[in-house]
N, C-alpha and C positions, 0 to 999 in steps of 0.2 A: 541538442545534444541527441546522441542516439547510442543505446547501450544494447549489447546482445549478452544475454547472461547464458554462458556457456558452461554449465556446472553439471557434472553427472548426476547429483540429487533432483536438479530441476530437471533434466532430460528424462530422467526416470519418471518423475510424477506427471510431465507433459504426455509420455507414452500412456502411461496409464488413463489420463483424462481424454486421450484420442479414442481409447477403444470402445467399442460400440457397447460392449458387454459392462463397462463401468457403471454401477448403480448411482442414482442420483446423489444419494448421501456421501458416498466415496468422492464423487467429481467434485461435490461442494467443500470437502476437506482438503483435495489436492490443490483446489484455487486457492484457498486458504494459507496454505502452506506455500505455495509457490509466490503468492503474495507477499509473504512475509519476507522472502528471500529478495525479491524485488525491491521490497521497501528500503531494506540495508543498503542494497546496492544503489539505488536512487538517491537516498539522503547521506551519502558518505561524505559530501562536501557542503551538507547544509551549515550556515552561520552559526556560531556559537560564542558563547562569552565566558570568561571565568568568573568562578564565583567562589566563597568562602565558604567550607564546611566543617563542623565540628564532628569528628568521628568519636567513638567512644575511646580512642586512644591519644588523639593530638588534633590540633586544627591543620586543615590543608587546604589547597585549593582543587576545584572540580570544574566541571565545564556543564554549561546549560546551554539548551538550544536558544538562539538570541531572536529577538522579534525581528522582523513581524510574525505573528502567528502564521502557523500553517493552517489552510483551508483545503479541504478535500471535495472535489466536485466529481462524483462518480458518472460516468457517461454509461448510459442505459446499454446495455443488458448485462455485459461482463463487468463494468465498473460496479454495479451493485453487489456482485458476489465477492469482490475484492475490498468492500468498505470494511467489514468487520475485522479484518486481519490489518489494515492499514491503521483502525482506531486503536487496535491492541498495541501497534509500533508508536502511534501517536495519540494516546488518550486525550491529550488537551487540545487537539486539532479540532478545529469547526469544520462544520459539513456544510458546504452549499448545494443548491438545487438549481439546475437550468433546465427551464421549460421551453418547449419547442413544439409546434403543430404544424403538421404536414398539410400541404396544400393538395386536398382530394383531387383537384383537376389536372395537376401537374405532377403530383406525388413528389414535390420539393419541399423541404422544411421551411 
């Protein structure tokens, strides 16, 4: 699946991120905001199940993200900047780590 998120709020933030004059703190904040937008789009088809919920007014049905649990595996470098925003959207997600070492002779992983 390939998704291009064409939204004016995202485009505005991408433009600010690309500006060489953008300070590092603002850059990180923009990455966080864009990742939140991306997370909502990427997860719009996530599997859910119906659950019963008791509200202050009455019993009703709601939805809950279904198993299997989601595992986030950030890919270095940009992925690390995106992890906090993803965990804000998916606080129950597990975080995985993929280690890789470069062959110094060939520069290949």
